[in-house]
Every structure is written in structure tokens, then in C-alpha cells.
C-alpha positions as CSV (number, residue, x, y, z in Angstrom):
1,M,106.0,111.2,84.3
2,L,107.2,114.6,83.2
3,T,109.5,113.3,80.5
4,Q,107.2,110.7,78.9
5,R,106.3,111.1,75.2
6,D,102.7,109.9,75.6
7,A,100.2,109.3,78.4
8,K,100.8,105.6,78.9
9,V,102.2,105.9,82.4
10,M,99.6,108.3,83.6
11,E,96.8,106.2,82.1
12,L,98.0,103.1,83.9
13,L,98.2,104.6,87.4
14,P,94.7,103.5,88.4
15,D,95.6,99.9,87.5
16,I,98.3,99.8,90.2
17,E,97.3,97.1,92.7
18,V,100.1,97.2,95.2
19,P,100.5,99.5,98.2
20,S,102.2,102.7,97.0
21,L,104.0,105.4,98.8
22,I,104.7,108.6,97.1
23,V,107.5,110.6,98.7
24,V,108.3,114.1,97.5
25,G,110.4,116.9,98.8
26,A,108.6,120.1,99.7
27,D,111.1,122.1,97.7
28,D,110.8,119.9,94.6
29,T,108.5,122.4,92.9
30,P,108.4,120.8,89.5
31,F,107.2,117.5,90.9
32,L,104.7,118.6,93.6
33,A,101.8,118.6,91.1
34,A,102.9,115.3,89.7
35,S,103.0,113.7,93.1
36,D,99.5,115.0,93.8
37,Y,98.3,113.5,90.6
38,M,99.9,110.1,91.3
39,A,98.4,110.1,94.8
40,A,95.0,110.8,93.5
41,K,95.1,108.3,90.7
42,I,96.8,105.3,92.4
43,P,94.2,103.5,94.5
44,G,95.0,103.7,98.2
45,A,98.3,105.5,97.6
46,H,99.9,107.4,100.5
47,K,101.8,110.6,100.0
48,V,104.4,112.1,102.2
49,V,105.9,115.5,101.7
50,I,109.3,115.9,103.3
51,P,110.1,119.5,104.4
52,A,113.4,121.1,103.5
53,A,114.1,118.5,100.7
54,G,114.3,118.8,97.0
55,H,114.2,116.1,94.3
56,A,116.8,113.9,96.2
57,V,114.7,113.5,99.4
58,N,116.7,110.5,100.6
59,I,119.9,112.6,100.4
60,D,118.5,116.0,101.5
61,Q,116.7,114.6,104.5
62,P,117.8,111.0,105.0
63,Q,116.2,110.5,108.5
64,A,112.9,112.0,107.4
65,F,112.9,109.7,104.4
66,V,113.5,106.7,106.6
67,D,110.8,107.9,109.0
68,A,108.4,107.9,106.1
69,V,109.3,104.7,104.4
70,V,109.9,102.3,107.4
71,P,106.4,102.7,108.9
72,F,104.9,102.3,105.4
73,L,106.8,99.1,104.9
74,K,106.0,97.8,108.4
75,N,102.3,98.3,107.7
76,L,102.2,96.3,104.5
77,P,100.0,93.3,104.6
78,H,101.9,90.1,105.2
79,E,101.3,87.3,102.7
80,A,100.2,84.1,104.4
81,G,102.3,81.1,103.6
82,R,105.3,82.9,102.3
83,E,108.5,80.9,102.3
84,G,110.9,81.8,105.1
85,T,108.3,83.5,107.3
């Protein structure tokens, strides 16, 4: 979002219709405001701030990242009639 040349990405955030998880590191100062904006604009989005992490949350705090992502994924609605389920 910070490097886009126009507002296309930001304008389309309200149109996202899939469950969304926004993960940001508490020390990723340049992206904290952007993550707030995304969480506010994407309908139903969930935001998690990982302490003691910068931009590479999954590298800085891998277990905290997993602890945020796995419950989110487990709580996603299951599609009825999906193949292989």
C-alpha cells in the first residue's frame, strides 16, 4: 500500500469478501497506520499485533505468528460439499 502509485488498492479494500487477517509487528512503525487502515476498511477483518517483531513478523516471532494464524485458519467457515472433505 505504501508504494502504490495511485489509490486503486486502497479503494478496493472494502470490496474484499473473504476472511482477512492482518498481522503486523509492533515494531514495524511505518506499517502500523497502514494495518489500522486495512483493518478498518476490509469488512470483518481481524488484526493481530505481534510484540517484539518488525516487518518480518514470521521470522522475528515465528511462534507468535503461528499462534495468530492457525486459530484464524481453524475458524474459517468450511464450504459444504467441497471435494476431499
